[in-house]
N, C-alpha and C positions, 0 to 999 in steps of 0.2 A: 156852573159857571165853566168856561170854557178856559183854556192856559196852553200854552206852549213851552217844551219843554225841551232843555238841551241836554247831553251827555257828555261828562266828560270824558268819557271813551265810544267808541261804537258797541252798538248793543242790537241785537236782532231785537224784531217785535214778540216772536216766542218767547225769549229767555224774560223781557218785559211781563209779557203776560204769565208767566208762572209765576214770577217774583209778586203780582199785583195779585193771583189767586191766594196764595202762599199767604199774605199778609192781609190781605181783606179790609182795604180804610175806604173805599167807597168811594175809587177813584177809576173810571171807568177811559181805557185807551180809544181814541177814535182811530187815527192813521198816521202814519209816515210821510212827510213834508219834503220828497226830495233836495230839491229846490236849497232848503235851509238848512236840515239836519236834523229837523225838533222834531217832538211827539206829539201831536193834539191829544191833549185828555178832557173828560170831563169830570166834574166833581158837585159837591154841594159847598153852598157857600160858606159854612161852616169850619170846614177845612181849611186851615192852615198851611201856609210853604214849609214851615218846619217841617209837618203832618206828612206833606208831599215826598218832602226828602227822603222821610223813616219811611215811604211806601213802598219807596225804589231798593233802598239798599239789598243787595250789596253795591250797587251800581252808585254811579257817583253824580247827583244832578248839577250842571254846572250852570245854566238859570236857568228863571223859568219866566217866559213870556207874558204880560197879560193880553197882547195885539200880535196880530201874524209876522213874525220878525224877518222884514225884507234890511235889506244891506242899502249903503245911501247910494242913490245913485251916480254912476261916472259924471265926472264932470269933463264936459265938453268946450272947449273954445271956438 
């Protein structure tokens, strides 16, 4: 299952990989999206959102998106 994660503060990919390697929760980091500022991750269906948040400690997960998080399109008149 793929999800997009937004963090409360700026975090480098290297820092996230170190945290994931240390915790080994079964979460795979795929890529960083410059457009949305989120990180795409892959994990098993049995992993809960709470477990995902714990996997990235000490970094705070702001939001977990199920789909690619695009903002609303600007309104044109």
